[in-house]
C-alpha positions, 0 to 999 in steps of 0.5 A: 127605384121602388116606384119603377114600372119594371118590378122584377128588380134587385135593389142594392143599397151600399152605405159607404161609411155614412154617418147620417140616417141612410142606414135607418132609411134603407132599413125602413124600406127593406123591411117592407120591400123584399127587393131591397138589399143593404151592404154596409161598408167602412168609408171606402169610396164609390169604386169599392161600393160599386164593386161590392154591389156587383159581387152581390148582383144576380140579375141579367142587367145592371145599372148604377144610380148615384146618391142624390140622383134619380130616374124617371119611373119608366127608366128601367123598363125602357132600357130593358125593353130596348136591350132585349128588342135590339139585342144590345150589350148596353142601353144609354139613357138621356141625362139631364143635369140639375143644378139649383133651378138650372136644367141642362141636357148632358146627353139627349137622344132622339127615339131609339137607335142602335149602333154597332161599329166602334166609331158609332158606339163611341160617338153615340156615347160621346166618349171621350169626353164623357165617361159616365156609367150612371146613365147606362144599363149593362148586360151582366154577361158583358161585365162578367165575361170581360171581368169589368170592375171599378178602379179603387184607390182613386179620389175621383174618376174611378168610373172611367176605366169601366166606362171605356172598357165596356164600350170597347167590348160591346158589340152594340149599344142602343140609345133610348130617348124616353129613359131619363136619368137626372144628375143632381149637381150640388155644392160639396160633391166630389165633382164640384170641389176644387182640384188638388194637385193629387186629384189632377194627377189622378184625373190625368192618369185615368183620362190619358189612359182612356184616350190611349186605349181608344186610339189603340183600337183604331177609333176615329176621335176628333182632335179636341177629344184627344187632348187631356188637361194635365195641370191647371193653376188657378187664382180665385178660381180663375185659370192662370195656366193650363198644361194640356197633352194632345195624345194624337200629335204627342205634343204638350201645350202651356196655355195662359189663362187656359186658352192663350198658347205660350209654349209647346214641346213634345210630350214624354211617354 
């Protein structure tokens, strides 16, 4: 971030109960770069870290970058320029996932394009099924005027509500090819862990609410994206049984090995 071509930055580093050398590294950088501010908090999770950073943010635009990830040097400049030129509420960046030597596009845009209708916005953001906040730059006014925040108390998926609500509230978005966010997936990360029953419960709760909210706004969503996994039982990481709920048809399906239908019934609620 310190090497961004866009220099007028407030860089907020949140140390969330870290026991490694994060504090010393951040302090070293902040001593020579007045743009860097440090928040130290007991281990409270990503949602509270982001919420605390939002309280301290002073700029017109806000973006989030997770630990281990990084961005291209022109990332901020490209997104800010696009938001200003097209008067958009959110700018979306290309995202490349890095896992070992593997590189894969999670989102890939062509040029710079603006989208204004709700269906266009959701389709361009690929939401659902993608609920990422890290490859986006937001107008601070969009966040403040709609009291957007991250959902605390969850082991994961705490950014889904923020992502969905911001897209539903946005009057327009702009997608920017040249701005690139590099998502580094490593072993031991939350998203790479085996999913306990409680984590599955939380995931289903927030994802099903997101789909309901999107459908309630009259958005046109493909059938596959209205289906949310409720439970999955595995053995040696092989899916044995998967339970999925379709919020468009209001049906619940049991799938042997994750894809063979064996039973369906009306979903509750």
